[in-house]
N, C-alpha and C positions, 0 to 999 in steps of 0.2 A: 484423370487424376486434376482437382483441381489445381488454377495455376498458379497455388500459393508452393505448392511442391512440387516445381524444378530444382532438382538439390545434388544430379548425380553428377557423371562425370567431372570427380575431382573436387567441386567444384560448386557455391553457394550465391543464388540468382535470387536472392529474398523482395521484390520487385513491388512497391502497393502506393498510392497513391496521398496523399498526406489530407484528409478532408476541411473539408471549410475550405479553401482556400490557401493555406498554411502557403508563408511568401517569404523562410527562411532561407538562402540561398547556400548550394552544393557545397562552395568553397568558403565558409562558414564556420568558425571552431564549432564545434559542441559547449554547448553550455554557455553560447555568448550570445544572448538574448531575453534577460530581461525582464518581468515581465513589467509595466510603466509602472510609475510607484506616486505620478503626481492623483489625489484624489479623483474621485466616482463623482457624480452629481451626488446629492445625499438626502436626498429624497428616498426611499426604502421601496422597493418594488413591494414588496410585501403590506396587509394592512397594517396600523399598526395599532395595540387596545389603548384605551386611559391611561392607563397604569402604568403604560410602555415612556409613553409619550412626557408621563411625569416625572419614573427615574430620570429619562434622558434631558431633561431641565435644570433638574438636581444638580446632574453632574455639572453638566454646561456650567450653569451660575458657583460652583465650590470652585471650579477648577480652571481657572481664566487661562493658564497658560497649555492647557493639554491638547494636542494633536484636534486639526476638524475630525469630525465623525464622514466618515466616508460610506458611501451607499456600494450599491452592489454593485458588482465588477470583477479584474486579472487582477488577483492580488499576490497569489504565490505561486512557485516556481517559472516555469516556464512559460510565455505565450503561445511555441508552438516548437513540436518535439523537434529536433539536431535529424539533419539527413540521415536517412538509414543509409548503411550501407552491406558489404557482404557480409558482415555476421550477422549474428544468432543473437536478436533480441529478447532478454526477457523484464517482466514485469512482474508487480502485483499493485493491487487496488481494493481498497477497501468501499466495496460500491452502496455503503450502508441502507439496511435492510429489502436487500434485492427480492420481493413477495410475489408471485402472482397472484391471478385471478384466480385460482383451483381452493375452494377449499380444503384445506387439512385439520379433518377430524379429532384430531389429537392435540389442537393449536384450537384451545377454546375462551370462552371470558375474558381474565386480562390479556390476552395472548392470543385471543382471534385471529389468525392470518389473515384473513380480508379485512381484517381494518386496520393493517399494513398495506394494503395493496399496491404496489407502486402504479405512480398516475402516469400517464400517456406522457406528458411532459418531460419526467423526468427521465419517465425510460427511451425518450428519444436521446436527450439530453445524457444519460451514460453511455452510450451508442455510439455519439458525436466522440465524448473524447476516447472513448476504446479503437474510433475509426482513425484519431488523430495519432495513438498513440503508437498502434502498427505494430504494436507487440506482435513475433512468433509463439511466444508461451509466454501468458499470463494466467497469472495468483489472484484468486479472490478470496476476500471474505464479506459475511455477511450474506449468504446467498442462502436462499430458504429450503432449495434440495434438486437434488439431480432435474427432476421435471423441471423446477422454476429454471433453472439454467439453460436446459433443453427451448425450452418457450421462448427462452430473450434470447439466444444465438439465431432459433429458426426464424426469429421477426425481425431482427433488428441487426441481427452478424451476418443476416448468408451472406456476403459478400466475402467474410473476412480469413475463410476456407480452414477454421478454429473446426478441421475434421472429428478432434480426438477431444471429449470432454470428461470430466468425473468428478464428482460430487457422494461423500460420505454423511452421516448422521452425525454429530461432531459431540452427540450426549447433553444439549445445552436445550435449555424450557422456555429456548425463546423460540427455537427450530429454525437456528441462521447457523452453518458452515463453513467451511472452507472448502472451495473450488478452481480448477484448473480448465482453462482453455488451449488447446495445443494445435499446431500444425501440424507436431510429428506424434509419431507413436507413444500413446503414453500404459503402463500397464502396472501390476502389485497397487493398483489401489490400497490403501492400508488408516486404520485411525485406530486409536488406541487408549479404547473408554476403558477397559479394566486395569491401567499404566495407575500404581502406585506413589505420590509422590511426597518426598521424605521434607516434613514442614517442623517448624520449630514448636509447630500447635498440635501435635496431631488429636493430642490429646485434650484437646480444650474442647469448649462446647462451640457449636457453632453461631458464627456474629453471623448478622445481618447486612447488606450489599448499599454500600450507600448510591450517589442516584452513579448513572454509566454516561459520559457524556459521550461513548460513542454506541450510546443506545437508547437510544432519546425516545422509548419509548416504555423506560423502566424507571420513570421516577419516584413515581407512586408505589414501589415495589416493597415489600419488605418477606424477599426468598432467604434462606439459610444458607448462605455460605456454605462447601465442602472443601475444603482446605488438602482435604489430602486427593482429589483427583482436579485432571484439568479441568476447567471452565468448560473448553472449547476444543477438544479432543483437535490435534493437530492431523492434516492429512499428510500423511506420507506420498510417492509417487515416483516413476522410474520414467524416464523417457528418454528415447532413444532417438538418436541423429544420424546421418550418415556414417557410412563405415564402422559400425560397433560404436560410434561413442555414447556413452551411459553418463546421466543425469539424475541423484538421486534427490528429489527436492520433500522440503516441509514448513507445508504452508501454516500456520500458527496466527493466533490471536489470540496474545497472552489477555491476561483477566484484568478488565478495566475497574475505572475508581482510581480514589485518592489517593493519597500515604498511605493508608488502615489497610492497605491491598498489596502493600511491598512485598511481604512473606508471599504471598501468594505468587505471586509473579515471576515469583523466584528460585518459587520451586519449581513453577513449570519448566523456567528454561531449564533447572537443575538439569531436570528432567529429558527435556531434549538433549540436550546438550550427552548425557548418558547415553544416548539414541547414536547422536553424532559418532562419536567415539565409539563404542562398536562398530560400528560400519569402518572407519577410519583405522581399528586394530585387524581387521581382515585383509584391508585395503590402503597402507597410510596416503597413496595419492587418489584417495577417493574423491572426485567430483561430487559435493555435496553442491548446495547449498539452501537456508533457511529465509523463508519470505515471510509478510507480514504483518497484521499491526500486532506491536508490540507493546504499546498502551502504555513507553517507557523514551525518556526524554533522554536524550545522549550521555547525560553524567550521571545517569542513577547506577546505584546497584544490577541491577538487571540487568539493564546494558552489558555494564562491567566485568559479568562472568561470561557473555559471548568472550570477550575481548583475554580477559586473563585464560580461556583456553584454547587459545591460540587462535580460534575464529579470526579474519578479516571484516572488512565492511564492504562492501559498491562506496561507499560514501567517500572511501581515495583514489578511488577511479575517478572526483570529475575532475571536470577540463583542468589543464592546467594553465590556462590563465587565473582562473576564481581562486587555485593552489597559492596561484604565485602570489592571487591579494591577500589570501587570507595570515602569508606569514609577513606582509607587509604591517609593520607598525604603526609607522607615516597616516596608513589608510584611515581617514574621515571617517567620522562618526556614520555618520548619513550614508556614504558607504558601504559602513561595514551592516547597517542596516539591510540596505539595500545587498549584499552573499548574503546574508541572514537568510532572506526573503525565498534567494531564490530557492532553498534547501528545504524551508518549512513545507507539514507533509498532511499537517491540518490544519481547520481551519480558525481554530482557536491558536494560532500561531506558533506553534509546536512541531519538534521533528517527531514521530513517534513511528514513521515506518522502515521497515530499515531492508536492508538484503546481506544480508549476511554468510560469506565463503567459506570453506574448509580452504586449505594451501594448495592442496591440489589444484581444485577448479578457480583459485585466484589467480594459477599463472593462463587462464586461459584470457583473462578476460582486456577488454580491449582498455586501453588506456581513455582517460577524457571520455567516454564512453556514461557516468551514470548520471542522471540528470530526473526534475520533480516537472510533469509538464501540471501546469495552469488549468482551474476551470472554473466558471463563475462560484467568487466569494459573494454569501448572501447579505454583508452589508453590515457596518456595525450597529443598526439601529435594529436588527433582525434577533429574535425570540423564537425560541425553538421551540420555546417549550409552548408560545401561544401563537406563531405566526403560522400564515403557509409561504414553502422558499418560493421565492423569484421564480418567473418563467426561465426557464434556461437553465435554472439551479442543474446538479449533477450530484452529489456525493459532500460530505462534509471533510473527505478525505482527500487526494491528490496521487493520484501514479505516479509510480519510481519506479525506474528501469536502468536496466546496463545493458552492454553486448557483451559477445563470447566469439571467439573463432575454435573450433576443437582441435587439440593441436595436430590430428594426422590432419589440415587444412589450411594452418595457420603460412600469410605468408614468411616470408624470412623479416621481414621488417618488424614485423609483430612475438618475436618471438619470446621476449620478455616484456611484461606490466611494469609501467613506472612506479619507481619505489614508494609507497605507500607513507606517507604523513603520517606524525604521531596527531589523532584527532579526536573530538570526544566522539564523536559518533562511532 
C-alpha cells in the first residue's frame, strides 16, 4: 500500500512534502500568505502580434490613469498552500483542456483532439500545481477521458498516491468531462446524460453559443445549444473514508458564456439541487459536496439558487483573519483589492469556482481551511486567441480547497465549525 494511505488506528497521517520548495511555516495561520501584488516585468513571455501591440498602445494613450500593465507572474490566490493538517484535503481544479496525444476518432475537424494535445511544458506545470496543492481527493474539469487522466497520473503524478480514478463521458461535443483522483476508495461513478432540465425556453428554437472563455477553442463555432440537457453532465461519485465515513460528490462544469446563457446555468443548478435534495430526503445528515467550475460570479442568480436551497459555501470557511478584514469597514481600497484577489479563481479576475456543502458535511469542515492556490498568470498583454501561453503556465483557473475531519475521528477542539458569515460567495 502506498505511503499516502496509512489512515488506520483511528487517526489520519497524511504527510506529503509541498513541492517547489514551499516556504510557509507550520505555525503560520492558513490563508495568510497573499500573492505579491507589485507589478511583475511588463514584457510578456508569449510573443505579441502587431495588432496586439496597436491595441495595447491605444489603450495606454487614452487611459493615463490606468494601472500599469503587468507581465506573467503570480497574481491571484496564495503563493503557497497552507501546511497540511491531520484532516483530509479536498480540492477542485479546472485543468483547461487536458487532452492526451492519442487520437480519438470521434473528435474530428474543428474538434480534433490532437490539435488540443497538452504540451509537455503545460503538463509539467499542471503537475507542479497539483503537487503543491497536495489534495487527498482532487476533482478535475476539462479532462479528455479516463484514459487521458490515467496517462497524466502515471506520467506526472505517480508519487501522489492517487490509486483511485474516475472519469465518465459527460455528453459534450468537445469531448471533455469531469474527473476525480483520490487516495481513498471511490465507487458508484455515474453521469446524467438523459436528465431533463426544466427551462423557461424548452419550446424555443435552439440558439447559438457565444464565445466560451473557459473553452478557448470554441471561438469560431456555431453549435446549437440544447437547453433541455446539461451541456456537460455532472459526475457523481461516492468516496469511502476510514471507519465507514461516506461522502457523495457532484463534480460539475456549468454552461459557459455570457449573460444570455444564465437561464441554462440556472436550469443546470436547479437539477443538481434536485439530485442533492433527493439524497438528503433519504438522510438529512448526508455528507454531500458539489464542486467545480460554476461559470457564475458570487452575486449571480445561479449561485444564489444553491444558497437558497440551504447549501453552504466552502468560502465561509476561509481564515478568521480574512473574515475579520472583510468585516472591517475601515479597510483601505488597496487592502480590499488584495483580499479579493486572494479568493479569485480565474485569470479574468473573477471568482467562478466553488465548493458547496450540505449542512451535514459542513459540520466536518475545518475552520479556516478554505484557500485558492496561485499559479502563473499569463500577463495583461496575453491574448489567448493569438498567443502561446508563457512557459510554466498551467491553466486559466486556480484550484480551490478545504479540509475536513470525519466526525468519528474529529478531535474535541474541532467539534463545531466556525459560524459562517453572510457573503456573496
